[in-house]
N, C-alpha and C positions, 0 to 999 in steps of 0.2 A: 504493499501499500504506499504511494507517494503522500508524503506528509509535509506541510509547510508549517512552522512554528518556531517561536523564539526558545531559546534553549541557554541555560547557564552553565559554563563549563566547571564540574565539580574535580576532576583530576584527569590527567593525561600520562600515560605509562608507555615509554619506549618498548616498541617490541622487535626483536631481534635487531638488525642494523638501521634499517631504513623506515619503519613503519611506526605507528601509534595507537595505542587503544584508549578512546577519549570517553570519560563517562560524563553524560550531561543530565541535569534537571531540565526536562521541558515542559512549557506550557500544556502542550496537548496531551503527553502521554507519560508524564512523571519521569522516573529515571530510567535513560538508556545507555547503552554502551555502543560505540562506534569504532570501527576499522579505518584507519587512515593510512593508506597505502603508501608507500614511497615518499612520507612526509619529510625525510630528510635529503631526498636525492634531486630534487629537481632545482632549477634555477632559482625558483620563487620559493624555495624551502623555508627561507627565514620569516617570509610574509606569511605562510601558511601556519607555520608554527605558532606565530604571534595572536592567530585566533584562538588558541588553546592555553592561553595564561589562565591562572586560577582566578575563578568567578568571572571569566569575560562572558558578556551577555551577546549571543548571537542570534542572528536570522538565519534559520536553516531550511533547505528542501533535503529530505531522505527518504530513503527507503526503509521502510518498517515492515519487517516480517513477522514480527511478533511472536518468533517462535523460542525466544530464550537465548538467541545467539547474537553475535555481534551485528548490528546495523550498519549502513553505508550511508555517507553523505552524498548528495547530488551538486548542492550548491551551498556555500557559505557565505555569509557577510556580518559585518558588525551591527548589531542592532543599538547599542548604546556606546557611542566612543568616549571611552572614559579619557580624561586629561590628566590625572594625577594617580589614579588607583595603583598603577604597574611601575610608575617613575618615582614616586616618593617612597623612600625607604621605609618609614612607619606603616603606611598604607599597605605596601606590598607584602610586608612582614604580616600585617594584619590579616590580609585576605588569604595569605598561604595558609595561616593557623585555621580561619575560618573554612575554608575548603576543606581541610581536614577533618574538622568537627562535623561539616555536611557529610562528607563521604561516610562516614561512621554513623552518621543519624537517618539520613534518608535512605531506607532499606526496601520500601516496595514501590514495584513497579506499577504505581497507579496515579492517576491525574490527582494534582493538589494546586490547583488554581489560584487559591488566595495565599497558600505559602509563595508560589512562584512570583505573585505581583508584589508581595511585602518584601522580597528579597530583592526585586528588581527596584523597587522604590527606595529601600535602604541603601543599596549600593551607589544609586545616582547621588543620594544624601552625601555619603562619605566622598565621591568623586568632588564635591562642590565645597566642602568644607575644612576647615584646618584644626578645630580644636575637636579633637576624635577620641581622647583618652578612654572614655566609657563606652565608645561605639561598640566593640565586641561585646562587652557584658550584657549590655541593654538587648543587643541584637539576639545573643544567645538565648536569653531569657523569654524574650518574645517569640522565638522559634518554637517553643515548647507549648505554646498555644494552639500552634497546627500541627504539633505531633502529638498531641493528647495528653499532656503531662504538667500543664502549666500549675504553679502553686494555687492551692484553694485559699483564697483571701477573706473567706467570711468571718474569720476569727483572726483576723491579721494582729489584733492588739494582745494576743496570748504571746508569752516570753520565749518560747521555744518553737523551731521549726522541724517538724519529723520529715524526713527526707524520703522515706520508703512510701509513705502514704500522700506525701506533699501537702500537708496541713499545718496550721499552726495549733501548738498545744500548750497546756498548762505544765506538764511533765517532761523532765528530762529522762533520757534513757538511751541506748545503745546507738540508735540512728538520728538522733536529735542535734542541731546545732545549739552552741553555748548561747547565752543571752546577748553577747556581744556580736557573734557572728549573726545570730537572728535579727537584731537591729541593723546591720548592714544589709543584710536581704531585704528588709523591709523598705530600707531608704532606696535600694536600686529600684524595688519594684514600683515605685512611684516616679521613675525618671522616664524623660522623653529624650530622643537624639538632641534636641535644642537645649536641654537644660545646661547648666552651669557644670562645666567638666572637672572642676576643681572640688567638687563635692566629697570626693575620696582621696586620701593619700595613697602614695605607691603602695605601702604594706596592706592597706585595705583593700586595694585593685586586686592584689595577688590573692589576698585571701578570699575576695569573692569569686575570682575566677577557678580556684581549686573548689568551692562550693557548687559551683555551675558544673564543672567537670564530673565531680563525685555525683551529683544530682542525675546527670545523664547517665551515668555508668547504673546507677539504680534503676532507671526505667528503660533502658534500651539493651536488649539482648546483643551481644557480640561488640558492644561499644567499646574501643580502644583510646587511649589517651593520646593526643595527637603527637607526632615527631617533632613538630616545630614549636612546641609549648615553651621550650626552654629558651628558644631563639625570641619569642615574643617577651619573655621575662626581661631579656637583657635590654631589648630595645625599650621597655617601660620602666625599667629600674632606675 
C-alpha cells in the first residue's frame, strides 16, 4: 500500500557497509521501520543521511506492506526544516537523548495521532527557543499522557508519590518518593514549556530526570536506560 504521511525519525542504524535501517513514528501508521539501500554510497549520500538525524520531521511517501518486515521509502523530504536543533550542542544532545527515550517507549505499531501532533509541536517550540533547561523533563512527563501512565493528580497535595500506581499518597513505602522528591515532581507537573526555566537547580533537575526514567521503567516492559543519559548530564552540569 502506498502511503503519504509525516514521520518523526526515532533512530537510524547502519546496516552492513552502505545501508540504513530507520525507525520512524508516523502520523498515519504509528511505528514503522524502513530499509534505506545504499544510503552511504551515492554522490548525494550526505544529503540523504541528513534526513535521518534524531527527531527530524519528514514528509514521506512509502510502500507499507504491513507484514512486520522492513518497509521502503519512495520519496522523502523535510516537513519541518529545523534551524537550531541539529546544530546547537545542547539541543542536539537533548534530542539524541529524547530519541532514545522514545525508542524504548513507543512500542506498538498503531496510530497515535495525538502523540504525533504533540511531539511535532514540542520540537518546533524547541527549535525556536533558547531557554530550554526543563524542556526534556516537561516533554517526558507530558508523553506519559499519551502512553497511558500520566500521574493521577486527584490527591496531589498528599506528601508522597507512589511510582508503581502513579498516585499521590499519605504513606511512605518501597516504591514511593520522599517528600522532597514529591515536591519537585509536583512543581514539574505545573510547568509549561514557556515557564521560567530557572525554577530548578542543576541537582534538582538531575533528580527529576532520574525520577522520570525510573517511572518509565515501572510502567513500560523492556524499557532501557538511554546510553546518552550521561552525556546529557554533562551538558547540564
